[in-house]
N, C-alpha and C positions, 0 to 999 in steps of 0.2 A: 504492498500500499505505499507506504514511502517512499520507494523508488515510481510508481508511476503516478503519483502525485506530486508533492511540494518538488521534488526531487529531478523531476522528470525534463524539465526543463534545461538546470543545468548539466544535467548528465545529455542532455542533444546535442547542445550547443560545444561541450568537451568531446565529445567524440564525431563532431560532424565530419562529414569526408573534406578531405584540404584540397580544393579544388582550384587547379594553380592556371596562368594565363600559356594560351598557345604558343609558338613559337612566331608565329603570322602578327598576334597581337603586339607580342613585345616589340620586335621589328618596327610594325608602324607606330608604334606609342614612342618611342625614342625618338623618332623619325620627326614626329610631330612637337616634341618637347625642345627640338633643337630649333624647329622652325618656330616657336614661341620666344625660346629665347633671345634669338637671331633678331627679333623686331622688339625685344625688352632693351634689350643695350642701347643706356642712351648716352649722346656724347654730348656734357655738359662745355666742354672749353674745347678748342682744338687753337691753338696760335701758332700762326706761319706754317698752318699743314702738319704740324707734329706728327700725326696720324693720319695714316697707317703707318705702321714701323717702316723702315726703308730696309735696314738689314734685316739678316735673318735668326742673327745670334741677338742675344736681350738680357738683360741684368734684372731678376725678378728681386726685388728689397720687400721684406715684411715677412712676418711669421705666418698671417693668415694666407701666400701665398701657397703651403703647404697643408694648412687648414682649414679651404674657405667655408663659406656659410651657401648649405645646399636647400636649407630649409628651413622651419623652426620647429622649436620644441612643442612635448605635449603631441595633440594631434595632429600636428603639422609633421611631425617625424618620416624619415624614409625608410624605405625598406630595405634589409640588409641582402633581398633575395638574390637582384639584379646588379650588374655593374654599376659602377659610380665613374664618371669622367672629371677626374681634379681640375680644378683651375692649372695645371701644369702640364698635364695629360691635354688638356682642350689649346695647349698653346704649341705643344708638341704634335699635334692632330694638324694644326695648321700650319705643318712646317718652320717653326719660331723652335731655336734651340737656345734652351736656358741655362742660365750659371749654375751648374749639380754642385758646385762649393756651399753655393750660396745657401742653397736649397738644403745642402748637408747641415749647416750651422743653425740653420731653423729645426730641422727635424730632429739633430742631436739635442737642442736646448730644451725640445718636449715635444710629445707626437699626438698628445691627444688633446682636445678644447676643453677647457673646462667645462662643465655640467650647470645649463642654466634653464634645473627641471621645473616641472609642475610642484615640485614640495619642498625643495631646496637649492637657492643661486649660489655659484658662485662667478662673480661677477668680472675676475681676476682677465687680464688683456695682456696674454704672452707675450713677450717682442723683446727679443736682442739687446741689450742695453750695447750702446754705442762704441764704449770702451773695451768692448771684446770683437769688434772687428780687428782685424791686427791689419796693419799696413801691408802686409803680404797682401791679404786678404782683396783687399781695396786696391790695392794696383792690381792684382790679377783679373781683376773684375775689370777696371780700367782696361786693360790690355785686349781682354776678351771681347768688348762692344762698347761703343759710346752711348746706346741706349739704356736709358733705367724707368725700369714700373717697379712702381711702389704699389702696395696693397694693405689697404685697411681693411678690417672686417668687421662687422657689429651683429651679432645674434640675438634673438629676440624669441619669446615663447608664451606656452597656457599657462597661466597662474602667476605671473609676478609683470610689474612692469617695470620699463629701464628705468634705472635709479636718475633723479634729478642732482643730486646730491652724492659721491663718492666717498664723503666721508660721515654720512649720514649714520646715524645707528641703527645695527643690526643686518648693514652690506659686508658681503664676506670679497674681501678681496686680497690678494696679494702681489706685493711691488715688486717689479723687475730687479731691482736694486736696494742693496742698504744702505746707501749714499743720499737718497734721495725718496720722496714718494710721488708714484707716478700721479697723484691728482690732489690738488688743494678744497680746501672747503669750500663749496658751492657749485663745484665741478661737476659737468653731468657726464654721462655714459656715450656721450655723444659728442663728447670734446676729444680731442686730439692728448694723450697719455705724454708724459714727457719722454716717456722714453718713446714712444711714436715720432713724439718732435725732434728729440733727438738723433733718430734716423734717419728723419729727412734734413734735418741739417748734413748731416752726415754724407747723403745723396746729391744734395742739390749743390754743397761744394765742390762736389766731383767729377757732376755730372751736368751738361746743357741743357740736353733734352731728354724730361721726365714726363713721364706718363701716370698718374695718379689714379687708381682703379678701387672708389668704392664699392666693395660688395655687401649689401643689407637692406635690409626692407625700409626701416626707419630714417626718416631726412637728418643729413649726416650735418656739424653745425662749420659750416666752410668759412671762417672768421679768417683764417692765414692764409688762403690763398693769394693775398696780394704781397705777402711778405716774403712771397718764394716767386718770381718770374721764370724762375728754372723749368717751374711747372708750366709746362704748356698747354697738357692737356688731362681733361679729367674724363674720365668712366665709371656711370653708374650704372653697375651688375648687380640687379635685384637679385636674393638667392635662385639658383638656377637651375633646383631637381638633379636629376641622376646626369642627364647629360649633356644641360645647357650648357656649360663651361666648354665646349665644342664651341658652340656660338662665338664666345669671349672669344677663344682664339682667333676666329677667321676674322673678327671687328678688327683686331690688334692687327693681322696681317693686313690686313685689305682685303680679305676675298668676299666680306659680307659689308655691305654698305649700312652702318648705323642708321635706323629710324626710329627710335624709341624716342618718348615724349614722356615728360615728367606726371606723374601721378598728384604730385605734393609738391606744395612752396617749400625750398629751402630757404632758412634763415639764417642771416650771419649772426644773429646769437638769440637764443633758442626760450632765452628767461623772457623776449618782449615777446615771445607769442600772446597771442590775446586768449587765449585759455592757461597759459602756465601756471596763474595762483588760484586757479579753480580745479585741478588733476590730480587725485590720490588719495589718502587718505583723511577723512575727518569723521570720526564719531561724535554722535549724540551726547549730551551730560545729564539729560533728563531721561534715557531711555533703559536706566540700567533694570529696571521693572521688565523691560522686553527682551531680555536678554535672551540667546540661545546656547544650549550644553547639547555638546555630541561628541560622537563620535569623529576624528578626522580621517582623511583617508591613509595614514599610517598608525592608526590606532589610539594615537593620543586623544585626552579631553581638550576638547576647545569651549572656552567659553566667548559668543560673539555678543558684541554691542553693537545696534542697528548703528551706519552712519551714513553720511550724504554727499551729493557733489553736486554742483550747481551751473550748469548748463548758462552761466550767466551773459555769452556772450551771444544768444539769440541766433540768429540766419548768419550772423557773420564769421564763417567757419573756413578757414582756411584762405584761399585767395580773395576768396570774396568780403574778406575785410580786409586784407591789404592793399587792393585796388582800390575798395571803395575809402579808406582811409587816406589813400594817397590822393584821391580827387577832391576829398573834404580840407585837405591841407592838413590832416593830425598828423601824417607821418613823412618821412622824406625817404622813396621809396629804393632808391638806391643805397640808402644806408642800412636798409631793410633785410633786403630781399637779395640773396645769393644766386637764386635761379627761378624761375617764374613757372607756376602751372603750366602743364601743357608746352613744355621747353626743352627745345631736343636739337643738335645741330645733325647736320650729314657731310659726308666729302664729298657729295656735288652741292652745287647751288640749285634753288628752284625761285621760279617767280609765279605768283598767284596773282590772278587778276578777276576783281568780282565782276563778273558778267550782269546780273542781275539780281532784284531782289523781288520777289510777288509776293504780294497780299491779295488773297481773293478764296472765298470763302472760309474764310476760315484755317487757311493753309499759307505756311509763310513756306516759299520757295527759294533757299539761294544756291546761286548758281554762281561758278568760277572755275578759270582754266587752272589747271596747272602745268608749267613748264621746264622741263629738267636744261639749266641755262649752265650744265657743269661739263663736265669730261668723263662722269662716271656713270654707271646706271644705280637707283636707288627710290625710296620712296618718300612719302611727304604724306602729309596731313592736312585735310581743311577744317580749321576749326570754326563754330560760328556760334557768334555772343549774340548777348541782347542787352541793353540798357534800358531800362525801363524808366518812365517818368516816373517823377518824384516827388513828394510835398513836404517839405520841412514840418516834421511834429506828424505826418500822416503813416500810412501801411508801412510798414518799413521794407526797404528793397536796397537788394545790394546794386552796385553800378557796375558790374561783369559778372553775366551769368552765361554758363555754356549751356548753348540750345541744341547743338547735334554736332556732328561731325562725320568723317568720311575718310576712309584711307583710301590711297590711290594706288594702283596696280605700279608694277615695277616698271619705271619709264627708263628707256634710254636716254641718251645725250639727246638732246635736240627736241625728243618727244614729246607731247604734249596730250592732256586727258581733261576732259570737260565733267566737274565733280558737282553733284548737285545734293544740299542736305534740305530735309523736307524735316518740318516740325508744325503743329500746331499752336492757334493762339492763344488756345485754355492752357498751355505750357509754360506762358508766360505770365500767367496770373499769380496773382500773391495771396495770402490767404492772412485774412480780416481776421483777428483771434477779437480785439476789441471790440469793432464796431458791428460789422456783417455779420460775425460770427459763419463766415463762407467764403470761399476763393470768391478775389474780385480781381476782373479785368479792365485796369483803370482807363479811361478815355486819354489820349495823348498822342505825342510819337514816340516811339520804341526805334532806340537806334541800332541796327543791325549790322554788324561788322564780320568779317573775316579778320582773322589773328594768328599771327605765329608764334602765342602762348597767350597767356592771361592779359601781359601788359603791353601787347607792341600791336598795336591794329595795322594793318595791313590796306585795309581799304574799309570803306562803312556806307550805310546808306540808309536813311528815316522811314518809316513806313508809320501810317496816323490808325491810330483805333479810335471810332469816331463816336462811340459811345461807349459808354463805363456799361459793363455786364458783371451782375452777381451771379453766380451758379448757387439758387438757393430753390430751385423745384425740381420736382419728377421729371420736368419735361424739359431743364435744363443743368445737368449735371455737369461735374466737373470731369473732364479726360475719362468718360464713358461710366465710371459711378453707377454703381445700380441703383443706390438710396442718395440723397444730398449729404453730402459733408459737411457736417455743421460741428460745432465743439463739442467734444466727449473728455476733454481734456482740463476743465480749468481748473481743476484743483492742484494738477500737478504743476502749475505754475508757482504755486508756493509762496513765501515770503521770500524771493528775489529780485533784486534789480537786474534786468535784463539791458543789454549793451543798446543805444538807440542813436542813428544816426542824426536828428536832431540836432541842431545849431551846431552842427560840423562836432558830431558824438561830441557833444558838452558834457555828458556823467560817462566818459570812458574812464577816469581815474577811481570812481565809484563802481562802477559795474564790472569791472576788471579787476579789481583789490580781491586779496584774499578774502575767505569768508570769516564775519567776527562773531556771527551769531549761533552758537552750537546748541542749540536748544528747540526741538520738534515745537510746534504749536500746539495747544490742547485741541484745537478743532482737528486738526491732521492724528492729534494720538489716540482721540474720541475712535479713530476707524483704522488702524494700524494693527494688522494681524499676523500673527502668526501660530505655530502650533500651539501655544502657552494659552490662546484665548479664545481658538476658533473653534466654535460647537456646531456640527452643519445643522442641530436639530433649531437652530434657532432663527434656519435660513429656508427649513420646510414649511412648503404652501398647502394650506389645506383643502385648495382648488385643485392638485394636481392628484389623477389618476394613475392608478398601478399600472402599466403596459403588464401585453402579453408575455409569458417566458414559458416554455419548456413544449412549444406547440410542435406538431410531427405533420410540417406541410411537405417534406420532400424536397423541398429546395438547397441544392448547393454553390457556393461561393461561384464555380464555375459557371454556372447558369447566368453569372451575375456583370460577366463581363462584356465591356461594350452599352449598357444599358443606362440612361440617365440614372442621376442621382438621386431624384425625384419618382424614379419608376414605380407602380406598386407593387412588384413582386419585393420591394424591399423591405416593405412591409411585414409580409409572408415570412422572409427569411429573419429577420430582424425576431419575430415570435418564437424563432426556435431556438433562440438563444435562453442558455437559464441564466439565473443569478450569477453563480459561479463561472459560467463563461467569461460572461461579460466584465468581472474583477479580472480572469485571468489574464483577458487581452488589455485591459487598463493597466494594470498591475506590474505586470513582465514585460515592458515594452526596450526593455535595453539591447540594442543591438539586433532587433528585428521583433517581428508579431507573432504571437504566438498560432498553435494548432488549435484549430476546434473541429471534434467531430462532429459534432451537434448538426455544423453546414458543410463539412468536409473540406475543411481551410487547412493546409502545409503552414508548416513553420516558415517563414521566410527570413531571409536576413537582411540586414543593412548595417553597412562599414561605412567606420570613420575616412576621415582625411580630407585637406581641405584640397588638395595637390595629388591625391591619390585614391587608393580602395584599400584600406585595413582593416582584415578579420581581425578582431579580438579575442576570438574561441581559438582559431585553428591557427592564425598565426601567420596568415598569408597576407602578402600584399601585393601589391600592383606595382609597377612603372609611377616613380615618384616626378611630376611634373614641377615647372617653376611656380613659385611663390603666387600668388594671387595680384600680388603689388606688381609682378611682372609683367603678368596679362594687363593688365591696367595701363603700365607705360608701353606696351604694343599697340595700344588705338586702335588695333585691330578686333572688330566685333565677329571676323567671320571665324580667326582662329580662335576665340571663345568658343561658338558655336561648335567647332570640330573638335575641341577639345570635351565638351559634353558631349559630342557622336561615342568618343574617346573612350571617356567614363561606362557608356552605355555598352562598347562591344567589351568592355575588361573587365562589368559587371557581370556578362554573360558567361564571361568564361569562368569566372569564378563563382558562378552561381549566387549572384547579390541582387535582391531586389530593389533596397533605398540607398544613398548615398546620402551622409552628412555634410550636406554641403549644397550651396558655395556659403561661404559666411562674406556678410555685407555690412559690416559696421562700418562706418565712418570712421577716418584718420583723424581724429577731432583732436590730439596731442599728437606732436613726433613721439613720446615716452611711452606709447600705447605698447606692452609685450607682444600683443597679438596683430600686429600693423602686418606682418606680412601675410597673413591668413585673409587680410579687409585688402580692398579692392584700394581706395581711393579717400583723398579730402573732399570729392565733390558726389554729388548724390545722382549726376545724370549717369556720370563716367561710370559708377559702381553700379550701377541699376543698368549700363545695356552690358557690359560684361555680365551682373551675374544672373539676367534673366536671357542671355545668348547662352549660358554654358546650361541652365535649366530647361532651356527647350531643344539645345544638342541630346541631354540624355534623356529626357523625356520620350523624343522620338524614336529612341530604343528601348523603350516602356522600362526607363528607371525613373523612381520619383528621386528629386532632391529634396533636400529637408534644408532650405532658406533658415539663415541664421545670423545673430541671436538676436530673434524677434521679440523686443527691440531696447535702443539705449545701452546696446552692452559694448561701450565703448572705450573701458579699461579695465584692467585684471587685477587693480588693489582692491580690496573688501568684493570682490564681484560676489562670492559667493556667502557673504555674510550680512545678508539687509542691507544693501545698499540702495538707499531711495536718491533715485537721480530725480531732480525738478528743473524743467524746460518748459518754456511756453509752447503754446500747440503749433503757432507758425513754422518754429524751428521744429517740428517736432514731424510736421505734413512736410517741408519743402526740404527740409535734410534728411531728416534719422529714418523716417517711413519711405521717404519715396524708393528708394532699391527694391525694399520689397514689396511696395506696389508697382513696381515693372515688373515685377518677376510673376506676381499672379497676373498683372493684364498682359504683358507681353508674353513672357514664357511660360507659362501656363502651371505655373506650380502647385504641386499638388501636396505638398508635404511640408510641416514648418517647425523648427525645434525654437520653443521658447527660449528668454534668457533666466539668469537666474535674479540678477537685481528687479529691485521695486521702481515701479512709474508711478513717483512719486511715493505716495504711502503705501500703495497697491503689489505684491509681490506680481510678477509682469507674467508668471504662468495661470493665476487667477484674476486675470485684469478682465472683463468680461466685454469691457471698452472696448479695450485692444483686439482679442481676438474675436468677440461674437461681433461689435456695434460696426467696426472698422474693416475687420480683415473680411467676414465674411459677409457683412450686411452690406458697403459702400462698395467694397473690391470682386465682389462676387467670390470670394475663394470657396473649394470644395476641396476638402481632403482632411485631414487629420495634423492634429498639434502635438507635439511630442515635448515633454521636459527637456534642459539641459541634463547631465548625469544627476542621477536622482540619488543623493546623501543622505535627505532626512533634511539635514542643516539648521533643525530646529525652526522651518519655516514650509519645506516643500509638503501639501500635503491632496494627498488625492482625492478627499471628501471636497475641497472647496474649489480645487483645480480642473474636476471635473464637470462641476457646475457651470465655471467661466469658458469653458470652450475647449482647456489644455485635456486633449483626449486621452494623452497616454503617458505613463510614469518610462522613463529612461532607467530603468532599474533593473539590478542583477541580483539584489539580496533582498530580502522582506523588512519592510521599516515602515513608513506613514505611507507606503505606496498602494495597500488595499483598499476598499473601500467597508466603512464600517457602520454607514446609515442606510438603511435597507428601506427607507421611507420609498413614496411613491414619487417625492420630487425626485430625490438620489438615485431611483431606479430609471427615474423619464431620461434624467443628463445621462446615465450609464448605456442608455441604450441608444440615448444620438454619438456619444462617443464611438460607440462600437458600427453605429453606422459610418461615420467618417474613416474608422480606421479600414472595415473592410471594404468598403468602394474604393480605396486607392488600393489595397492589396490587389482586389478582382481586377483590377484594370492595369497593374504591372504584366513584365511581358513573360511573366511565369504564368499568367491564366490562359494567352494569347491563342494557346491550342487544346483548351479545354482544361480540364482536373491533371493538375502535373502529377506525375508519379516519385513516387518519392520511396528512395531503400527506406527497408530499416536498420534503424539506429544500430551499433552493434552493440551497444549495450542493452539493447531488447531482446535484443538475437541470444545479447551471452547469459541473460537473464531465463529467455524462453529455455533454453540448452540446461541451463542450471533448473529452472522448472521439471523440463523431462527427465534428468536426471533421478530428480530427487522423486519423482513418479515411478521413476523405474524403480527405485531403491523402496519406496513406499510400499509398492506393488508386491515386488520381491520380498519386503519384510514381511508383508501381511500373507502372501502365500506361505512363505515358512513358518509363523506365525500359525495357520490354520492348518499348516501340514503336520506341524508339532502339537497342534491340539490334537490333530485325528488321532496320531500316533498314542498320545497318552490316554486319550480314551478308550482308545482300541487296548490296549494292557491293562487298564483298568477293569474291564469288561471281560478280558480273561480270568485275571482274580479273581473278582467277587464270587462266584458259586460256592468257593472252598470257603467260604466263609460263613462263620455264626450267624444266624439272624439274631437279631436282639429280642428280648423276652420280655414281655409286658409282665408288670408283678401288682 
C-alpha cells in the first residue's frame, strides 16, 4: 500500500527511463547554438579597426580565459553529458594560435571557478597578481605576438544577487594577494578588482593593440576605458552555452562579422543607477509576529521576517530613464552612459534611410532601406522608437520607447534591403492608473524615429493622433484584451513616492533615495496572509455547490486532444475525478504532472533549464544554449523561434512534455543574480524573444512555463515573503508586458508563478494577477504552477488553488495538499484539474491517441516479488496441508488401538 500510494510518484521518477538526445538532434542543436552566439557577440568599441585580429597569433590574458562563463548557476547550469567548447578552444577552431605559457600560468594558479551556488556563494575572482608575471614571460609574450586580448568574466546565478559592496558583512571573498585587498569598501562585484586593474596596467604598458572581452550577462562598469587608450576594442560576449565560444573565436578572427546589439544600458557608475538605492534586502520592523519558520534547503532552521522592495522609479527603467532624464536636463548623458541600449558596431558600415512612416487604420508602418556601405558582408538592425506627446504633470511617459525592430539578412558590400517595422497605435498608449484607470492614447504628435541605438537618431517623422482614445469599453479594449483592462492593483502602490517626469524630474532625489520607512502600514498588515494566519474556512462560500466526483462516464484524457477548453465533454471527464485524484494532481506537480487512472492520464515529465532541458530525476540534460541575455543581444526573433523549435525536438527525444522556461523578468538592476536567465531591461525586446521561443516550442507540442509571474526581478529575499511595491502603470507597461505578449502572441499554455508578494499578497495566491488579468483580460487557457514548493511559511495549496494557482511544484509532502473539503475548495480543485488536464491533453504526447508507457521498473520488481511471495505462500500452504494430511493419517492409524474412555 505504501509503494502504490504515497511513494509511487517518487519511485516512478527515480526509476524512469533515461531518454537521451539522438546524434542528429545533438548536431543540429550545436549548430543552432553557435549561430545564436554568432549574432549575440556585441562589438562595443573598435578604434582604428583594431578587430578583427590581423595575425594568427594572440596573447590571451586573464584567468577567465581558461575558465569562462557558459551560463548561470542553479537552474541555468550546463549539462556535463556533452562536449563543451572553451573560449581558447573557440579561438583555436577559428585558426588563432594562443600563448600556451600564459594559459598554463592561469590553470596552474587555479583550475576551478569559485562556486556561486544557490545555498552558498564564493565571490572570489581568481586573477594572477601582476608581480607573478616574470620578465621572461612578458618578453616571450611580446615576441609571440603584438596582439593582446584581455578576458574579464563575471558569473551570476539563482539564489543570490551580485554584491554591491564587496566589503559588506557576509560576503565570501579571498584576495589574490596578501599585500593588498582586491576591493575597497563600497566597490562592487561589477567593477575591476585591483588585481584585474594591475593586470590591465601590465598588458597596456607592453602592448599597443589590446582587445578587452567581457564575458558575463550583467552590465559591467566600464568607467576605466578612457584611462587605457591601448584598449582599442571592447567585445561583450554574454554566457555562451556549450558551443558558443566557437562563435567568439570566429568574430575575433574576422570569419564572422559581429551584429549583436546591447540588451541593456551600460553605465559608467552603477551607483548612479535609478534603482540602486531600492534594490536588495529591506526588512519590516513591525512584522515579527508574521515571521515564518521552516526548514531550509540544507535542512537548517530558518526564521524569515517579511521584507520589501520599492520600485520607486515607476516606468523609468533602463534607457527609458536615461534618455528621458537627458532630454529633461537632469543628467549629462555622456557622463552617465558608457554604451546605450540597442548599441553595437560592425566590421562594415551601414546606411539606413527612412523611406516612409505611414499611419492608417490604427497601424503604424515604418519603412527603411538599409545599405551595406562597407567592404564586408554583415547584418544590421532597424530599431524603431516613438516619443509620445507629454503634458507636464500628466500621465508619465518616457521620451524614448522601442516600438519594434527587424534584423536584416546578411548584406553583401553594396547590397540594400527594404525593411518594414509595423506596430499598432495602441502600442503607444500609456496606462493612466490615476485618472482614467485604463490605457489611454492621447491626441497629439508622436515622433517616430529609426535609430542606431536608444540615443542616436538616424531620421524621424511625426504622425498625428487626432483624438484621444481611452480603452475602457468591451467594444474598445487595449491590444485585443478579452475584457477591459482597468485598475486591479491599487493596493500594490503602497506608501511609496514614485519618480515623476513632472517639472524636469523635480522629485528625483526623494523618489530614488533609499527607503526610510520600514513599517508595513496597518491597512496592509490587516490583509497580509501566510501560513500562520490563513484559514480556508474563513473564505468558504455557502452558495457554492459540491461538484460531482467519481462518476463512471468512460472518457479518457486522450479523447480531449484538440477539443475546446469549454467543450461539454470536459465536464463529463472532470466528473470522473475523485477528491484524491484532484489533490494528487494539484499537490504533486514537481517536474511533471501525475498519472490518473480514472481518466487514463499518464505521468508527464516537465524539465528545468532556461537554456536547455534538464531532467532532475534521470540526470539527463540537453545541449546548453547561450543565455537568454545572449538571445536578446541577437535582436533576431527568428533565432528565438528556432530555439523554441529545437527545445521541442530535444523534448521529443527526452520524452519531456513541458519546459520550465522562458524566464522574462526585467533587468531592473545590473546586480540581479539571475540576469543571465532574463532577456533585457526593455519589456518589448523581452516579450518578442520570449513569445518567439514559446511559439516555437508550442509548434512541436511542448508547453512552456513562462516565468516568474511576476515582479521577481531580484534574488535577495525572494523566497522570504518579499513584498514588491509598484504602481499599476509600471506593472502593466514594464513588468507584465512580456508575459502578456507571450500569451497573446506566443500562445503560452503554462505559467510559473513567482515567490515574491505582489504588494502584500503572495503572487501564487493573487487572484487579481492570476484570474482577472492573466485569464480574464489576456484570455490565457492553461495551468499555473508555483515556483519550487518548499512551504517557506506562506505557500499553501488551499489558498493558492482558490486564487488560480493550479499546481504545486512539490516533491515532498508539506503544505501542498488540500486540507479543506468544502464545496468552495472542491470547486476550485475541479477548476485547477481542468486547467492542468487541458494543457496535458494538448501536449505532443497525446497527439496520436492514448500514449503507451512501459511499466516502471519498480512496479515490475514489485510484481515479481508478489509472484515469488505468492508461489512461496502457495508452496507453504501446500506443504502445510500435506503435512496436516500426513499427521491426520498417522493419527487415524494409531487411534483404534486406544482404549475408549469410560464414564463414571
